[in-house]
C-alpha positions in Angstrom: 49.4 -2.7 8.0 49.5 -3.5 4.3 48.9 -7.4 5.1 45.6 -6.1 7.3 44.4 -3.8 4.8 44.8 -6.4 2.2 42.9 -9.1 4.5 39.9 -6.6 5.0 39.6 -6.0 1.2 39.5 -9.4 0.4 36.7 -10.3 3.2 34.9 -7.1 1.7 35.0 -8.4 -2.0 33.8 -12.1 -0.9 30.9 -10.4 1.2 30.1 -8.4 -1.7 30.0 -11.0 -4.1 28.0 -13.1 -1.7 25.2 -10.6 -1.4 25.3 -10.3 -5.5 25.0 -13.9 -5.4 22.2 -14.4 -3.3 20.5 -11.7 -5.2 21.2 -12.9 -9.0 19.8 -16.3 -7.2 16.2 -14.6 -6.0 16.0 -12.2 -8.9 14.4 -15.3 -11.3 11.8 -15.8 -8.3 10.7 -11.9 -7.8 7.6 -11.3 -9.1 7.4 -9.2 -12.5 6.7 -5.7 -11.7 4.0 -4.1 -13.9 3.0 -0.4 -13.3 -0.8 0.5 -14.4 -1.3 3.9 -16.0 -4.5 4.9 -15.4 -7.0 7.3 -12.8 -7.9 9.8 -15.5 -10.2 11.9 -13.1 -12.4 11.8 -10.4 -15.4 13.9 -11.7 -16.7 10.8 -13.4 -17.6 7.6 -11.8 -16.7 5.7 -15.4 -13.2 7.5 -15.5 -12.9 6.3 -11.7 -14.0 2.8 -12.9 -11.5 2.0 -15.7 -9.1 1.1 -12.6 -10.6 -1.2 -10.2 -11.5 -2.6 -13.2 -8.1 -3.4 -14.7 -6.5 -4.1 -11.0 -9.5 -6.8 -10.5 -8.7 -8.3 -13.6 -4.7 -8.4 -12.8 -5.7 -9.8 -9.2 -7.6 -12.8 -10.7 -6.0 -13.7 -13.5 -2.5 -12.6 -13.1 -1.7 -13.4 -9.3 2.0 -13.9 -9.6 2.7 -9.9 -10.8 3.1 -7.2 -8.4 0.9 -4.5 -9.8 1.8 -0.5 -8.9 -0.7 2.6 -9.9 0.8 5.6 -11.8 -2.4 7.7 -11.4 -3.5 11.2 -12.6 -5.9 11.6 -10.2 -6.8 10.0 -7.0 -8.7 13.0 -5.0 -11.7 13.1 -3.4 -11.7 10.0 -1.4 -10.8 7.8 -4.5 -7.7 6.8 -3.5 -8.8 5.8 0.2 -11.7 3.8 -2.2 -9.2 2.0 -3.8 -7.0 1.1 -0.9 -9.8 0.0 0.5 -10.7 -2.8 -2.1 -7.0 -3.4 -2.8 -4.5 -3.1 0.4 -1.6 -4.4 -1.5 -1.8 -1.5 -3.8 1.3 0.8 -4.5 0.4 3.4 -5.6 3.4 5.7 -6.9 4.1 9.1 -5.7 5.2 11.8 -8.3 9.1 11.8 -5.9 9.5 8.2 -6.7 8.1 7.6 -10.2 11.9 7.2 -11.9 12.6 4.6 -9.1 9.4 2.7 -9.9 10.1 3.0 -13.2 13.6 1.2 -13.2 12.7 -1.2 -10.8 9.1 -2.4 -13.3 9.3 -4.8 -15.8 6.5 -3.3 -18.1 4.0 -0.7 -19.2 0.5 -1.5 -18.9 -1.8 1.7 -20.5 -5.1 1.3 -18.9 -8.8 1.5 -20.5 -9.7 4.9 -21.7 -11.2 7.2 -24.5 -8.0 7.0 -26.4 -3.9 6.5 -25.5 -4.4 9.2 -22.8 -0.8 9.1 -21.4 0.9 9.0 -24.8 2.9 11.5 -23.5 3.8 9.0 -20.4 4.4 6.2 -22.6 6.7 7.9 -24.5 8.8 8.6 -21.2 8.6 5.2 -20.4 10.4 4.2 -23.4 13.0 6.9 -23.5 13.7 6.1 -20.0 13.9 2.3 -19.7 13.3 1.1 -23.3 11.1 -1.9 -21.5 8.1 -3.4 -23.1 4.3 -1.8 -22.9 1.0 -2.7 -24.0 -2.7 -1.4 -23.8 -5.5 -1.9 -22.5 -8.8 -1.5 -23.6 -9.2 2.1 -25.5 -11.0 4.0 -28.0 -8.8 5.3 -31.0 -9.1 8.0 -34.0 -6.1 9.9 -33.8 -4.5 10.5 -37.1 -1.1 11.9 -35.7 1.6 10.1 -37.2 3.8 10.1 -34.0 1.2 8.4 -32.1 0.8 6.0 -34.4 4.5 5.2 -34.6 4.3 4.8 -30.6 1.6 2.4 -30.6 3.2 0.4 -33.2 6.0 -0.3 -30.5 3.7 -1.8 -28.0 3.7 -5.5 -27.8 0.0 -5.4 -27.8 -2.9 -3.1 -28.0 -6.8 -3.9 -27.4 -9.6 -1.6 -28.5 -12.8 -1.5 -26.6 -14.3 -1.5 -29.8 -14.3 -2.7 -33.2 -14.6 0.7 -35.1 -11.4 1.9 -33.4 -9.4 -1.5 -34.5 -10.3 -1.1 -37.9 -9.0 2.3 -37.6 -6.3 1.3 -36.0 -5.5 -0.8 -39.0 -6.1 1.6 -41.7 -3.5 4.1 -40.2 -0.8 1.9 -40.2 -0.5 0.8 -36.7 1.9 -2.5 -37.1 1.6 -3.4 -33.2 2.0 -7.5 -33.5 -1.3 -8.0 -31.3 -4.3 -5.9 -32.1 -7.6 -6.8 -31.3 -10.9 -6.1 -29.9 -10.5 -5.9 -26.2 -13.8 -4.6 -23.6 -13.2 -1.6 -21.5 -11.7 -2.7 -18.1 -15.1 -1.2 -16.3 -16.8 -4.4 -17.2 -14.4 -5.9 -14.2 -15.3 -3.5 -11.0 -16.5 -5.6 -8.4 -16.2 -1.8 -6.0 -19.2 -2.0 -3.5 -20.1 0.0 -0.6 -23.4 -1.8 0.2 -24.1 0.6 3.5 -24.0 3.9 2.1 -26.0 2.2 -1.0 -28.7 0.6 1.7 -29.3 4.5 3.7 -29.7 5.7 0.3 -32.4 2.9 -1.0 -34.1 3.0 2.3 -34.3 6.9 2.5 -36.4 7.1 -1.1 -38.7 3.9 -0.6 -36.5 2.2 -3.8 -36.8 -1.6 -3.3 -34.4 -4.1 -5.0 -35.3 -4.9 -8.4 -38.5 -2.8 -8.6 -36.5 0.3 -9.8 -34.4 1.2 -13.2 -31.9 3.7 -13.5 -31.6 6.7 -16.1 -28.9 8.4 -16.5 -28.9 12.4 -18.5 -26.0 13.9 -20.5 -25.4 16.4 -22.5 -24.0 16.1 -25.7 -20.5 18.0 -24.3 -19.8 17.8 -20.5 -19.5 21.1 -19.3 -16.1 20.7 -17.7 -16.1 24.6 -17.1 -18.8 23.9 -14.8 -16.8 21.2 -12.6 -13.3 21.3 -13.4 -10.5 24.6 -13.8 -11.8 25.1 -17.7 -12.2 27.5 -19.6 -15.8 28.3 -20.9 -16.4 26.9 -24.7 -19.2 29.2 -26.1 -19.7 26.9 -28.8 -20.1 23.3 -27.1 -22.4 25.4 -24.8 -24.9 26.2 -27.4 -24.3 23.0 -28.9 -25.8 21.7 -25.6 -28.2 23.6 -25.1 -29.6 23.1 -28.5 -30.0 19.4 -28.3 -30.9 18.7 -24.9 -34.4 18.4 -25.3 -33.9 16.3 -28.2 -32.4 14.1 -26.5 -33.9 13.6 -23.4 -37.7 14.2 -24.5 -37.2 10.2 -25.3 -35.5 9.3 -21.2 -39.1 11.1 -20.2 -41.4 9.1 -22.5 -39.5 5.8 -21.2 -39.9 6.7 -17.8 -43.6 7.9 -18.1 -44.3 4.1 -20.0 -42.4 2.9 -16.7 -44.6 4.1 -14.6 -47.8 3.9 -16.0 -47.6 0.4 -17.4 -45.7 -1.4 -14.7 -45.3 -0.6 -10.7 -41.7 -0.1 -11.1 -39.9 3.3 -9.9 -37.1 5.2 -11.6 -33.9 7.0 -10.2 -32.6 9.8 -12.1 -28.8 9.6 -11.0 -25.3 10.8 -12.3 -22.3 9.4 -13.7 -20.2 12.6 -13.8 -20.8 16.0 -11.3 -22.5 18.2 -13.9 -25.2 16.0 -14.4 -27.3 16.1 -11.1 -28.3 19.3 -12.5 -29.5 18.5 -15.6 -31.1 15.4 -14.6 -33.5 17.8 -12.3 -34.1 20.4 -15.3 -34.1 18.0 -18.6 -35.9 14.7 -16.6 -37.5 15.2 -13.2 -38.8 19.1 -13.3 -40.5 18.3 -16.8 -42.0 15.0 -15.6 -46.2 15.1 -15.1 -46.9 15.4 -11.1 -48.5 12.1 -11.1 -45.8 10.6 -12.8 -43.0 12.4 -10.5 -44.5 10.2 -7.3 -42.3 7.2 -8.0 -39.4 9.0 -9.6 -36.6 9.9 -7.5 -33.5 12.7 -8.5 -30.5 12.2 -6.8 -29.1 15.3 -5.8 -25.6 14.5 -4.8 -22.9 13.2 -6.9 -21.5 9.7 -5.6 -18.4 7.3 -5.9 -18.0 4.4 -8.2 -18.8 1.8 -4.9 -21.9 3.4 -3.9 -23.5 3.8 -7.5 -22.7 0.2 -8.3 -24.1 -0.9 -5.2 -27.3 0.4 -6.1 -27.2 -0.5 -9.6 -27.0 -4.0 -8.8 -30.2 -3.4 -6.6 -31.8 -2.4 -9.9 -34.1 -3.8 -12.8 -31.8 -1.8 -15.2 -30.4 1.0 -16.4 -30.6 3.3 -19.2 -29.7 6.8 -20.3 -27.4 8.8 -22.4 -24.2 7.7 -20.5 -21.7 4.5 -21.4 -20.2 3.6 -17.8 -22.6 3.4 -16.0 -23.7 0.7 -18.4 -20.6 -1.3 -18.7 -20.7 -1.7 -15.1 -24.1 -2.7 -15.0 -23.7 -5.5 -17.9 -20.2 -6.5 -16.0 -22.7 -7.5 -13.0 -25.4 -9.0 -14.8 -27.8 -5.7 -14.6 -29.5 -4.9 -18.2 -28.2 -1.9 -19.7 -29.4 0.5 -22.2 -27.0 2.9 -24.1 -28.3 5.8 -25.8 -25.3 7.4 -27.6 -24.9 10.6 -30.4 -23.0 11.7 -33.1 -20.5 13.8 -30.3 -19.5 10.6 -28.4 -17.0 8.5 -29.9 -17.5 5.2 -31.5 -17.0 3.4 -27.4 -21.1 3.0 -27.7 -20.4 0.3 -30.7 -18.8 -2.3 -28.1 -22.3 -2.9 -27.4 -22.7 -4.1 -30.8 -19.4 -6.3 -30.3 -20.5 -7.8 -27.2 -24.0 -9.0 -28.7 -26.2 -6.2 -27.5 -27.5 -4.2 -30.5 -31.0 -4.0 -29.7 -30.0 -2.0 -26.7 -28.2 0.6 -28.4 -29.6 3.3 -29.6 -28.7 6.2 -32.0 -30.4 9.6 -30.9 -29.4 10.9 -33.8 -31.6 8.7 -36.1 -35.4 8.7 -35.7 -36.5 5.1 -36.4 -34.1 4.1 -33.5 -35.2 6.4 -31.0 -38.7 5.6 -31.4 -38.1 2.2 -30.6 -36.6 3.1 -27.0 -39.4 3.3 -25.0 -40.7 -0.2 -25.8 -37.1 -1.5 -25.3 -37.1 -0.3 -21.6 -40.5 -1.0 -21.0 -39.8 -5.0 -22.2 -36.5 -4.9 -19.7 -39.1 -3.4 -16.7 -41.7 -6.1 -17.8 -39.7 -9.2 -18.4 -36.6 -8.6 -16.1 -35.5 -12.2 -15.6 -35.3 -12.8 -19.6 -33.3 -9.4 -19.5 -30.8 -10.2 -16.9 -30.5 -13.6 -18.9 -29.2 -11.5 -21.7 -27.0 -9.5 -19.7 -25.5 -12.2 -18.5 -24.6 -13.4 -21.8 -23.0 -10.2 -22.8 -21.1 -10.2 -19.8 -19.9 -13.9 -20.3 -18.4 -12.5 -23.7 -17.0 -9.6 -21.9 -15.2 -12.0 -19.4 -13.4 -14.2 -22.4 -12.1 -11.7 -24.1 -10.5 -10.3 -20.7 -8.9 -13.5 -20.1 -7.5 -13.2 -23.8 -6.1 -9.8 -22.3 -4.7 -11.0 -19.3 -2.9 -13.7 -20.8 -1.4 -11.5 -23.5 0.2 -9.6 -21.1 1.8 -12.7 -19.0 3.4 -13.7 -22.4 5.1 -10.7 -22.8 6.4 -10.8 -19.1 
C-alpha cells in the first residue's frame, strides 16, 4: 500500500511539473494584456468617443496585445456599438475585476477631461504594483496626491500644451510627459444606415450642408443625469446663452444667404436638442429656417460620425464633434469660453489656430462668420487644411502607442 501511494505521489508530482513546464514555455509567447480604463459616461457622444478612438489606435499600432476594457458606463446601446466594431473586445464585469487586474500586465488610463479614474489607478497600484500610463488628458489638478500618483506613471500624454506645462510646473516627474492628442481623433465608428435615413428624410445632400452644435456654459446635468439642480450654474447659463449663440445664428444666416448650403443644428450631449431649438432654430428668420434642419433626438457616436462625414464641415460650442471631424478630414471650427478647460488649445497645438475662437474675446468673435463662410465657399481647401491637421495628430498618436509598447 505504501509503495502504491508513493508511486501515485511521484506520478502526480511529475504530471504537475510537466504542466508547469508547459505553462512556463508558453508564457513568454502570450500576448501582453492591457486594461484600458475608459468609457466615462453615455450622455455625451464625445465621452463615448474616447474609448473606440483609443481601441482603434491600439488595434492599428499594437496588434500583438490583448486589450480589456474597464468601463464606467456602457449602457444605452454603447456596449453593443463597441462590440459591433470590436467583436473580440473583453469588457470587464465588476465581479471579475480583481481577476482581470491580476492577469493584466499594464493599466492604460484613456482620454478624458482629467485623470478621471485616479482612485482606480491608485487601486491598481495598491493591488498589483504593476505599471500604468495615461493617454491624452487635460490636467489642472493642484492636489498633491494626484501629482504624486501621476509621477509614478511610465508615461503621461496631455491633450493640450497648457496641461503639459501645468504638470511640469506642479512637480509631476513621470519619465515621459509629452503632448498627445485626444483619443477621439481616431474614432472610426459608423452607422451609415441610420445616417442615410436621417439625411434623406431631411433633404440633406453630401457636401451641401454644415453642422452646428449649441452649448450652454455649464452642461445642465440636473436635466439629463441624477444630479442636483445647480442654481449658480443655471444663472450663468441663462446670462450667457444669448451672447454665445447669437454669433452662431449670424454665421448660419450668412451661409444660407451667400451659398447654396444647408445647416444642420445637432447635439453632442442629451441636453442640447432643446438648446438648439430655443437659442438657434426658433430665433432664425422664417426665410432662413427653410434651409435649416433641427435634430430633435439624441444620437450615438456611430450615427453622428456617419452624418458628419457627409457634411462640408462643422462649427459650434463643443469640442469632441470637431475632434471626430478632423480625424476624418472634415473641417471643424471650435468656439470655446472661460468655463471650459484648456482642451480647446489643442486646436492651436495641431495647427488650427484660425479655426479656434474664444467667445469671451469680441475681436475674435467678429471673425467667426467670415471663417465659417470661407469653409462653405471653399470646401476643398478647407478639407486639405483638415487633412493636414489629421496627419499631425496621427504622428503624435503613433508615438503614443510606441511608447506603450516599449513599456510592456
